[in-house]
C-alpha positions in Angstrom: -19.8 9.3 -24.0 -22.2 6.2 -24.4 -24.5 6.3 -27.4 -25.1 5.2 -31.1 -23.3 6.4 -32.9 -21.4 8.1 -30.5 -19.3 6.5 -27.7 -16.1 5.5 -25.3 -13.0 6.3 -27.1 -9.4 6.4 -25.4 -7.8 9.9 -25.0 -4.9 11.8 -25.9 -4.4 15.2 -23.3 -1.9 16.7 -24.8 -0.8 20.2 -23.3 -4.7 21.6 -23.1 -5.8 19.7 -26.5 -7.8 16.2 -26.5 -7.3 13.7 -29.3 -9.4 10.9 -30.0 -7.0 7.6 -30.0 -9.9 5.3 -30.2 -9.0 4.8 -34.4 -6.0 3.0 -33.4 -6.8 1.7 -29.9 -10.4 0.6 -29.4 -9.7 0.5 -25.7 -7.5 1.4 -23.0 -7.2 -2.3 -22.0 -5.7 -3.4 -25.4 -3.6 0.5 -25.3 -2.0 -0.7 -22.4 -1.1 -4.0 -23.7 2.1 -2.4 -26.1 5.5 -2.8 -24.8 5.6 1.4 -23.9 2.4 2.8 -24.7 3.6 6.8 -23.9 6.2 5.7 -26.9 3.4 4.1 -29.0 1.0 7.1 -28.9 3.7 9.1 -29.5 4.4 7.1 -32.9 0.8 7.7 -34.0 -0.2 10.7 -36.5 -3.2 12.5 -37.5 -5.3 12.1 -34.5 -8.2 13.6 -34.5 -8.9 16.6 -32.4 -11.7 16.4 -29.9 -11.7 19.8 -27.9 -10.4 21.7 -24.8 -9.7 20.1 -22.3 -11.0 23.2 -20.1 -14.3 22.5 -22.0 -14.3 18.7 -21.9 -13.6 18.8 -18.0 -16.5 21.5 -17.6 -19.4 19.4 -19.3 -17.8 16.8 -17.4 -19.9 18.1 -14.1 -23.2 16.3 -14.2 -24.5 20.3 -13.1 -23.1 21.1 -17.0 -23.5 18.4 -18.8 -24.7 18.5 -22.4 -25.0 15.0 -24.1 -24.3 16.7 -27.5 -21.1 17.4 -26.5 -18.0 15.0 -25.3 -16.9 14.7 -21.5 -14.5 12.1 -19.1 -15.7 9.1 -17.7 -13.2 6.8 -15.6 -9.8 6.3 -17.2 -10.2 2.3 -17.7 -12.6 -0.1 -19.6 -12.2 -3.9 -19.7 -9.7 -4.0 -16.8 -10.6 -5.5 -13.8 -10.8 -3.4 -11.0 -8.6 -5.1 -7.6 -7.6 -3.2 -4.1 -4.6 -3.9 -2.0 -6.1 -3.8 2.3 -4.3 -2.9 5.0 -0.8 -1.4 3.5 -0.7 1.2 5.9 -0.2 0.8 9.7 -2.4 3.7 10.7 -5.5 2.2 8.3 -4.3 -1.1 9.6 -5.3 0.2 13.3 -8.6 1.8 12.4 -9.2 -1.9 10.4 -8.4 -3.4 14.1 -10.9 -0.8 16.2 -13.7 -1.3 13.4 -13.4 -4.8 13.9 -13.8 -4.6 18.0 -16.3 -1.5 17.4 -18.3 -4.7 15.2 -19.4 -1.5 13.1 -20.4 0.7 16.0 -18.9 4.4 15.5 -20.1 4.9 19.2 -17.1 2.5 20.6 -14.5 3.6 18.3 -12.7 6.1 20.1 -12.8 3.8 23.3 -11.5 1.1 21.6 -8.9 3.2 20.1 -7.3 3.9 23.0 -7.2 0.5 24.4 -6.0 -1.1 21.2 -3.2 1.8 20.4 -2.2 1.1 24.4 -1.8 -2.8 24.1 -0.2 -2.4 20.1 1.4 0.9 20.1 1.6 2.9 16.7 5.2 1.9 16.1 4.0 -1.3 13.5 5.1 0.8 10.6 9.2 -0.6 10.5 8.1 -4.3 10.7 8.2 -5.9 7.3 5.2 -8.4 6.7 5.6 -11.6 6.3 9.0 -11.1 7.8 10.8 -12.9 11.2 10.8 -9.6 13.0 6.9 -9.8 12.0 6.2 -13.2 13.1 7.2 -12.4 16.3 5.1 -9.9 17.1 2.8 -11.9 15.7 3.4 -14.5 18.5 3.2 -11.9 21.2 -0.4 -10.2 20.1 -1.5 -14.0 19.7 -0.5 -14.6 23.6 -2.1 -11.4 24.7 -5.2 -12.5 22.9 -5.1 -9.4 20.5 -4.6 -10.7 17.3 -6.8 -9.8 14.3 -7.7 -10.8 10.9 -6.4 -7.0 9.7 -3.3 -7.9 11.4 -2.8 -11.2 9.9 -2.7 -8.7 6.2 -0.8 -6.5 7.6 2.5 -7.6 8.7 2.2 -11.4 7.7 3.3 -13.0 4.8 0.0 -12.6 2.4 -1.2 -9.8 1.2 -5.0 -8.9 1.5 -6.6 -8.3 -2.6 -9.9 -8.1 -3.2 -12.3 -7.1 -5.9 -12.9 -3.9 -5.4 -15.6 -3.3 -8.1 -16.3 -4.7 -11.7 -14.9 -3.9 -15.1 -16.8 -0.7 -16.4 -18.1 0.1 -13.3 -16.2 2.9 -11.7 -17.2 6.3 -12.4 -14.8 9.6 -13.2 -13.5 12.6 -12.2 -16.7 14.8 -11.2 -19.3 12.2 -11.1 -21.3 11.3 -7.9 -20.1 8.3 -5.8 -22.7 6.5 -3.9 -22.4 5.9 -0.3 -25.0 2.5 0.3 -28.5 3.5 1.9 -28.2 1.2 5.1 -24.6 2.7 6.3 -24.4 5.3 9.3 -20.6 4.9 9.0 -18.4 5.4 6.1 -15.7 7.7 4.8 -13.4 8.1 1.8 -10.0 5.9 1.3 -8.0 8.2 -0.9 -5.2 6.1 -2.8 -3.2 5.6 -6.2 -4.1 3.2 -8.5 -1.7 1.6 -10.9 -2.8 0.7 -14.7 -1.5 -3.0 -15.0 -1.6 -4.9 -17.9 -2.2 -8.7 -19.2 1.4 -9.5 -18.6 1.5 -7.9 -15.1 3.6 -5.2 -16.1 2.5 -1.5 -14.7 2.2 1.0 -17.3 0.9 4.0 -15.8 -0.9 5.4 -12.5 -4.3 7.6 -11.6 -6.0 8.5 -8.3 -9.0 6.6 -7.0 -11.5 6.8 -3.9 -12.0 3.1 -2.7 -15.0 4.4 -1.0 -15.6 2.4 2.5 -18.1 1.4 4.6 -16.9 1.1 8.1 -20.0 -0.6 9.7 -20.8 -3.1 7.2 -17.1 -4.5 7.1 -16.5 -3.7 11.2 -20.1 -6.2 11.7 -18.0 -8.7 9.5 -14.9 -9.3 7.3 -17.4 -11.3 5.1 -19.0 -8.0 4.5 -16.6 -6.4 2.5 -18.3 -7.2 -1.1 -21.3 -5.2 0.3 -18.9 -2.5 2.0 -16.9 -2.0 -1.1 -18.9 -2.8 -4.4 -22.2 -0.9 -5.0 -23.7 1.5 -7.4 -20.9 4.6 -8.0 -18.9 3.3 -5.3 -15.4 3.3 -7.2 -14.2 6.4 -8.3 -10.9 6.3 -10.9 -9.4 9.4 -12.3 -8.8 12.1 -13.7 -6.3 10.5 -15.8 -3.9 7.6 -16.5 -0.9 9.1 -16.2 1.7 6.5 -18.7 5.2 6.0 -17.2 7.9 7.8 -19.3 10.9 9.2 -19.4 9.6 11.9 -16.8 7.5 9.8 -14.9 8.0 6.3 -13.2 7.4 3.9 -10.8 9.6 5.7 -8.1 8.1 8.7 -8.2 4.7 6.8 -7.3 6.6 5.4 -4.6 7.4 8.9 -3.2 3.6 10.7 -3.7 2.3 12.8 -1.0 -1.6 12.7 -1.6 -4.3 15.2 -0.2 -7.4 14.4 1.1 -10.2 17.3 1.4 -13.9 17.0 2.2 -15.9 19.9 2.1 -19.9 19.5 3.5 -23.0 20.9 2.7 -23.2 22.7 6.1 -19.7 23.9 5.8 -17.3 21.3 7.3 -14.2 20.7 6.1 -11.7 18.1 6.4 -8.0 17.9 5.6 -5.7 15.2 5.7 -2.7 14.0 3.8 -0.9 10.9 3.2 3.0 9.6 1.6 3.5 6.5 0.0 6.9 6.3 1.3 5.1 5.1 4.8 3.2 1.5 2.2 4.2 -1.5 4.0 4.4 -3.2 0.9 6.5 -2.3 -2.7 3.7 -1.5 -5.4 5.4 -4.6 -7.0 4.9 -7.1 -3.9 1.7 -5.7 -4.7 1.2 -6.7 -8.1 3.0 -9.6 -7.5 0.6 -10.8 -4.7 -2.2 -9.8 -7.2 -1.0 -11.8 -10.5 1.0 -14.1 -11.9 1.4 -18.1 -12.5 -0.9 -18.4 -9.7 -3.5 -15.6 -11.5 -4.0 -13.8 -14.8 -5.8 -10.7 -16.3 -6.3 -11.3 -19.6 -7.3 -7.8 -20.1 -5.5 -6.7 -17.6 -6.4 -5.0 -13.8 -6.2 -1.3 -12.7 -5.0 -1.9 -8.9 -5.7 0.1 -6.1 -2.9 0.3 -3.8 -4.2 1.0 0.1 -4.7 3.9 1.9 -3.3 5.1 5.3 -6.2 7.9 5.2 -9.0 6.8 7.8 -10.8 10.3 9.2 -11.3 10.0 13.1 -11.8 13.5 14.1 -15.5 14.4 15.1 -17.8 15.6 12.6 -20.6 16.4 15.4 -21.5 14.7 18.3 -18.0 13.8 20.6 -17.1 10.3 20.2 -18.9 10.0 16.6 -15.9 10.6 14.4 -16.6 11.0 10.9 -18.9 9.8 8.3 -19.8 11.0 5.1 -23.3 13.4 4.5 -25.3 13.9 1.3 -23.7 16.5 -0.9 -20.0 16.0 -0.2 -17.5 17.0 -1.9 -14.5 15.0 -2.0 -11.0 16.0 -3.5 -8.1 13.7 -3.9 -5.3 15.1 -5.2 -1.2 14.9 -6.0 0.5 17.1 -8.2 2.0 14.4 -10.1 -1.8 12.7 -11.4 -3.9 16.1 -10.9 -7.2 16.0 -9.3 -9.7 13.7 -8.2 -13.5 15.0 -7.6 -16.7 14.0 -7.1 -19.9 14.7 -5.0 -21.2 11.8 -2.6 -24.9 10.4 -3.0 -27.0 7.4 -1.5 -26.2 5.0 -3.8 -30.2 4.6 -4.7 -30.1 8.2 -5.9 -26.7 7.6 -8.0 -27.9 6.8 -12.1 -27.9 3.5 -12.2 -24.9 1.8 -14.1 -26.1 0.4 -17.1 -23.4 0.7 -19.8 -21.5 -2.5 -19.4 -18.8 -4.9 -21.7 -21.2 -6.1 -23.4 -22.5 -2.6 -24.5 -19.0 -1.3 -25.4 -18.5 -4.2 -27.6 -21.7 -3.3 -29.2 -21.0 -0.1 -29.7 -17.7 -0.4 -31.0 -18.8 -2.8 -33.9 -21.0 -0.4 -34.6 -18.5 2.5 -34.7 -17.0 0.4 -37.2 -13.8 -0.3 -34.3 -13.5 -3.3 -33.8 
């Protein structure tokens, strides 16, 4: 809750109560540098009680927000926000279709049929970068069907890109933004790893890697414009830290559901399973950071999605695209629900509280 003398604070949610962690760890980035963050927090005593979980969640809804009371933000601060692309076969095929359609949603269904006839949808068992993957690549090259998306999907190098800037992500209950020039777009439900500066994964949360299919489909060089816009990155509701009851193995088995409810009564439901990811989460972290690249404040890493909605929302053959007023719910029992409403980027409150503002605020509060 930006302001002076108030400001954003890392919090502990224990049961249905919320406690302030800022006096011991002013930023989440700093907290995750601990060897075992969950154990570290358990050793802190005298934490200040902020309020009840339900009250803070209710006050997080913009329509109910009382700025004099606390509310939740995205559960990250100084970390870089990175994303892995084309890590599931189904979404890989959709990227190939976007590319072939040059971002024109009216051509997608016809091209989808042709692509599946040629490539098939049985690439899930291919290990990226393996000899068998290279053989498939050579066959597709001979048939003139190779794609930059197939390259990162089954080739040796994963796609890692910058989704958004530190401090720019919105949290649960906030509006997510769609670029006003986009006519073909969709949510991307994903698990997001919280990784510290040493490359250690400390926990996980949920994310919506809002995607503009028409922009990226016209040219992969428009990826930055397709992905990084005001409020186009949602992370939340909270980071669940790894401990004796929750580990990376649970992430590997997670089932994620997506629900979109439209203002006109439309409803879309979908599910995806991390069991079908083509690269292990640790492999994706290693592609992102290591001796070749460092993140002194850590990073939040989106793991990619297998969900690309293709069913028609209105006209036959037009597929799915968002409408202003859509409510998007991404859920898994392990991590809770990330809920956001869709608006146009230039109609969402602008992002004004960045890293400099956070440092100034923490200084004013005597936390630096």
